[in-house]
N, C-alpha and C positions, 0 to 999 in steps of 0.2 A: 340805693337802699339805706335805710336807717336802722342802726342795730340797738337792742333793747336788753336791758335785764328787767325782769318782770318778777317781784317777789310777791309771794301767794301767802297770806295769812289767813289761817283758819278762824271761822267766828263760831263754827258748830263744834259740839262734841267729836271726839275721834270716832265714836261709834256711826254716827252719821257721815262723816268723810269716807269711812270705809264702806258705807252702803252706796256712796255715789263714785267710788274710786274708779269701777269698770267703765262707767260711763265717762267719767272725766279723762280716762286714758283713751279711750275710743276718739273723744273730741280731740285731744292731743295729737292723735295719730293724722287725722285730716289736716292739721297744720304742718307736720313733719311731709306728708304727701304733697303738699303744696309748696314745700321749700321754704316756710315760714320759720319754722322752728330746728334749731342746731341740737339743744339738750334739755333736759329737764328733770328734776327728782325732788324728793322732800328734803326737808332740813332735818336734821339730827341735833336735838329732840325733835321730834315730829310735831312742830307748831305751824307748818305750812311748807313751802318749796320756792324753787327757783327755777326759771326758765330763761334761756337764751334765744331770742327771737330777731327777726328783721322783717321790715315791711317798708312799703313806700312813704307811709306817714303815721305818725302816734294815732291820728284817728282811726287808720286802717287796722293797727295793732289793738286799740281800744275796742273797735268794732267786733274783731274776732273773738276777743276772750269773753265778749256779752253773750256769746252762745255756748261758753263753758257750763257744763251742769253745776259746777260749784257756785258759780255766780248766779245762775238761774235759780238755784235753791238757796241763795244767800247764805251758803256755807263758808264762803272765803271773801276777803277783800283783795285787792291788787294794786300794788305800787309798780309804776312804768316808768324806768330811768333809761334815757338815752344815752348811749356811749358810741366812742369813736374807736373800734379796734385798730389802732395804728400799729401795734406790734402784736403778732400771732406767730402760731406754729406753720411751715410751709403748707402742712396737710388742709390748712383752713382756707388758703387763697381763693379758691374756686368760691367758696361760701361768702367768703367776706367781700369779696371783689364785687363789680357791678354786674353780676349775673343778670 
């Protein structure tokens, strides 16, 4: 698996983001259920968010996020950065390993 930091940057006003937030979080839950996502949350100040993910390929992770309501409603942009988690807490071994 390839690991990614995904930076989400809002392109819509926070009022619109708030309208889409429940659908966005429901979408993210599908990624958690599939084992693609480790954690996610908003930036402070609230200009976007960060997500830690893994996928078989960059195309797979980008394809997954095309279904995000933030993307579909053109309310955010995404920056995908691949990284190799060579150091980590022991509790993350199973998630970072070749599961």
